[in-house]
N, C-alpha and C positions, 0 to 999 in steps of 0.2 A: 503494500498498500505506498501513494506516496505520502511523504513528508513533509509537501511543500511549507514553508515558512513565506506568509503574504506581504508582499510590498503594493507599494501604489500603483505599478505599471504604467508601462512607456505612452498609455495615453490618459495619466491623470493628470485630471482639469480639461477635459475634454467632454463637454454636455452634448448628448445625443437624445433628442426628441424621437419617437419609433411610432411611426401611425402604420404598422404591420398587421396583416390578418395570414393564418397558416403559417406560408413558410417561407417564401424568400425574404421579405423584409424583415421577420422577425428575426431569422438565420444571419441577415447580415450585422443588424443590431447587436446580436448575442455574440460574435466573433468580435466586436468594438469591445464589449461589455467584459468580454476575456481579457483583453488588453487592459484592462484599466479604464477604460470609459463611463461616465456616470451616464447610463442609459434609462429613459424614462418613458416608459410603453405608456401609449394613448390609447385606450381603449373605449368603446361605446358601453354605454351601463350595462349591456347584457353580456358585454367582454367577447375576445376572439374567440372566434366558434370552433377553434381547435383545441380550446379549454374542453369541451364536452363530448370529443371526439370519441365516436363509437357509443356513446351513452353513457362516458365514465364518470360523470359527475362534474366537478369545480377544475380538478386538476389532472388533468388525462399523462399519461408518462410522453407523449407527444410533444404537447406544448411544453411540458416541463423541461424537453430536450433543447427547446428551439429558444425560450426563453429564463435562464438560468441568467443569475446576476443582475437583472434589471429592476428598476422602481416600477410601481403601477399605479397608473391615475386613471378615474372614467370621466369619459367626458362626452357630452351628446353635442355633437360637432354641427347637427343641423338644427343648432338652436342658435342666437345670440350668445347668449351667456357662455355656452360652450364653445363658439369660436371666438371669442375674447380671451377667455381662459388660456386657448390654443395661443393665441397671438401673442400673450404675456410671456409665455411659454420661451416663444419663439425667437421673441426679443432679447433673450440674451443667453441663446444657447449657440453651440458649434457647427452641430449638424442636425437635418431634419432628414429621415429617412421614411419615404411612402409604396406603398406598391398598389394603388387603386387602378382602376382604369385610364387610360387617358381622358384628361378633361375633368377627373371629376373634384380635385384639389382644389382646380379655377372656380367649378361650379360651387362650391362651398364658401369660398371667400379664403383657401391661403392657396393660391398659386405661388409660383416661385417668383414673381412680382411682384406680388402684394409681401410676400415675407421677405424679398432682397431689399425692399424700399423699407420695411420697420428694422431689418437687420441686414447690411450691407455685408458682414462679417458671417455671414450664415451660408453653409454650404446645404443644399437641396442635392437629396436626391432621388428619383422617381424611377421604379421599378415595374415594369410593363411588360406584357408577354408578348407583343410584337410592333413595339414601340410606338412613337407620338401617330405617325400617320400611316397609312397603304388600308388597303381592302381589308384585313384582319384586325387592324388595329381594334377596335370597339369591342372584339370580340370575348366573352368572356374567356380567362387565360389558367389553365389548370395543368398542372405538368401533364399529366397522359397526351394530351393535347398538342403542348410543346412540344414532346419528345418526341412523337410521330411527326410533326410539320419538320421539326428541326434535324432529322433523320438521327435521331440518336438511336431508335428502335431497329432500323435499319442495320445496325452497326451489333447489337447485341441479341438479336432475336432471331432464332431461324426462321425463314419463310413456313415450314413447315407446322410449326407452334402459333404464328402469328395471334399473340397474345402481350399485353402490356406487363409489363415486367419490371424488377428490381426499385431499386431507391428510387426518390425524387430529383431527377437528376435535373430537369431545367432548375427547379426551385432551388437547390442547392448551387449549383455552380453560377446561377443569377446572383444569390447571395453573397455569395464569395470574390463574385466579380465586382459587388456594389462595393464591398469592406474595400476591395483591393482600391478603387475608384476614391474612395471619401477618404483614404489614409493619402492617396497621392494629390487630392485637391487640400487637405491641409497642409501639406509640404509647400505647394504652392502659394498658398495664404500668407503662409511663413514668411517665405521667400518675397513676397511683396513688402509683407513687413518689414525686412531687411535692406530695403532697397536703397537708404537713404544712409547707408555706410560708407556708401565709397566705393563698391565692388561692383556696382551697375546693375544688378539682378533684381527685375521687379518695377515697379513704380511706384511704390511707397500707398498703396491702398491698404492693404490688407485686408482686400477684399474676397469674397468668397465667389462660390458660382454653382449654376445649375449641374448635375449630372443626370443622364438618360441612361438607364441600365435596360436591355431586354432580357428577357429569356432565352428566345431564339436567338439571338446574337450572341449569347453568353454560349450556347451549345456548339454553334459553328466555330467560336472560336475556340473551343474545347477539342471540337474535330479536326482541329488543324490539318494533320496527317490526310487523313480521309478526303478532306473538301480542298486541298493544294495539291493532291495527286490527281482526282477528278480535274480540276481545272486546267493541271498540266500536261496530264497526259489522255482523260477520257476514261481512266480507267474508275468501275464502280466499286468500291467497298462492299464488301460484307460481314458478318460475325467470324467468320473465319480466315478474313484476309491478312489482320494484321496477326493471329496466333500463326499462319503459314509462315508467313515474312519470320517474325521471331525465333522460328522454330520452336515452338510452346506445347506442352502436351500434357492433357491430364491422363492419370492411369490409377488405378485402384488395386492395391494388395488382396492377398488372400480371405484376409478380416473383414474386406468388406470399406476398408478406410482410404481415403481418396489424397491424392497429392499430386504437385505438378511440376515440371522438370521444363526449364528455359534455356536452351542452348546459344541462343541468340546467331551472332558469323562467329565467335572462333573456332578453328576445326578440333582443339583440342577439349570441348566438350564434348562433344558428338563420341571422338577417339575415347575419351574417356568414359562415356555412357554404354558403348559398346564393351568395354571392359569389366565394369559395375553389372552388366547384364549378362555377362560369361557367353556373348552370343556372336562369336567373328564372323559367323554367317552373316550376320549383319552388314560386316563392313563392305566384305564383298558382293555385295550384293547390287547389282548395275543399277537398281533403283535408289540407292540412298548413297551411292559411292561419291557424291560433290553435295555442297549446300545446295545448288540450284535444284540439284535432282530429289532432294528431302522438300524441298518448297515446292516442285512440283509432283511429287509423290507423299504429298503429306496425309491423305487419308489412308496411302495404303501403311506407309510407317505408322500410324497411329494405331492402327489395329494391332499391328506386329508387337509394338509396345505394351498395348493393355494383356496379349496375350502371355506374354513373358512375367509382367509384375503380378500378375494374379495368384502368380503360381506360391510365393511366398507373404510373409504378413507387411505391413505398410514399414514399420518400423525398418525392418531388414533392410529397405531399401533406402531410408532415410538415413539410415548409421553409415551404408557404401557411398550414398550419393555425396555425404559432409565429408568424409575420409577422401574421394576423388574430387574433391573442392568444384563438385558440377551445380550449377543455382537450383535448386527445388526449394520444396517445402509443403509442409500441406495443406489439404485443402480444409481451411478450419469453417467451422457456422459460427455463427455467434458463440452460442454456448461454449463452442471448443475456444474463443479468442482468448480470452481472459485468465485461461487455464495455462495459455501457451510459454512455456518458461523465457520466450523473448519477451514477449509483450508484457510480462510478471512482472521480469526486472528493467525496463522502461519506467515506471513509477507512471503509465500511462492510464491509470484508477485512482481515483481520489475518495473520501468519504466527507460529505459534508453534512448539513441539517436540512431536514426539509423542512415544509413551512409549518407542518404537524409536529415540528420538534423530534420527529425519527430519522435516525441515521440512514443516510443514501450512498451508494456507490453509483457513480459518477464516471462518465469519462474526461480525463483530465485534456487540456491544450497540449497539441502537438510542439509548437514554439518555444524552447528555452531561451530566457533571456539573461544573460549571464552577468549586466551590469544593471539593468532597467527595472529585472525581476516581474511578477504580476499581481494579480492582487488576488486574496480568498476568493475560492469560488463558492459562490452564493444561489440559493436555490431559487427557481421561479418563484415570483409574489404571488400573492392571493389578489384577485380580482379587488382594482381600488383599495390595495393595500395601504398605499402611499400619498393617498390624497389629502391628507390633512398636512402631511410634512412638505409637499410638494407646490400643492393647490393653494394651501395658506399661505406661503409667502409671498404667491401672484396677488391671490387678493389682496396682502399686502400692500405690496406696491403698488396696484392700479388705484386702491383706495385714496392713496397719500397723491399721487399723481392728480387723480380728480380731483381732490380738495385744494392742491396746489391751482390749476387752472381754471376751478370755479371762483377764488378767491376775488377780492374788489381790487380792478388794478390798480387804483391808491394802494392799495396794502398788499403789496405782493410778497406770497411767502417765501422761502429758502429755496431756490433750485429752480423757479419758475425764471422762463425766457420769453422775452416780449416777443 
């Protein structure tokens, strides 16, 4: 178990307002919270629908996964009071992330133009399914739809299977893209702040900017190898294209436990595998004599390898492959993952206190900062848990300003500007 000692984190002092539902926006903000940002999650009075995922009550495991480390407030953004509260929060924030359909934020009164006029330093980030324009822009954007349109499924689903599968690819990748873009924008804003130090960088304004991240664009960026290969050569990649080129195989031992082998390009790995399997006939088989031949005859070699490995238990093969320094690994399920000795040695699980006071084991952030450190992990918040702490301060600031601007002109209060 990781005995991480909490520190402030590299994003300490950065305030993020998150107007997110389901996965993409919340995941982007969660990544920033893991780095030390103060993330305030703004939800409608009924809460993010993922709180009640699959009828699980007020805190589903899925919601908890994407919303740890945040504070939570509730606002009805369709009311004047709710909008006013949000604008008050945005006035002093550094970042605002939302994943509404295009135009919704503007229609509700907190589009980027309004927010930047209120707070020029604010970085706003809109995550959409298909971008702001185009024939699909206004459609509801859920992961399955985007993963299909963005060609992700064509890379991972065999044609004969023809069913959605796997994690929420486009949600998670767009969340990662958004967090990366926010970090870049914060850096650019700081560079503009430093423009007056004589080094010629920036314009001295320290202003923020508006970021647009699309789920489908994030997928295409992720599929850069398949996309670039098609654009350059016209070759259409499928589920086995990458494994075939990479010479990657999945095998099963006699105990029914699976493992993978990845030979890549170096010939030494093929030579070593033949020795491990104790099948010299493979080396002399013209179908497998060269890497190009093995790529061409991938399916045939796959059958041969499976027929050999099923004769002995998986651990027999893992030990021999390790001794021969051949890239390999067990094909873990999630249930296997945290018992894997390598994963256990890396401190990738931490114990935190859940919202009900019970101990929870959670995946820890994978990146370590040897100087900045990172904050202590905190559980996802209950709905509206921080209304008093967060919105109370906004109420007080707004009341003070209202009193100042409504005072008689002959008797200006402190801080009033003409």
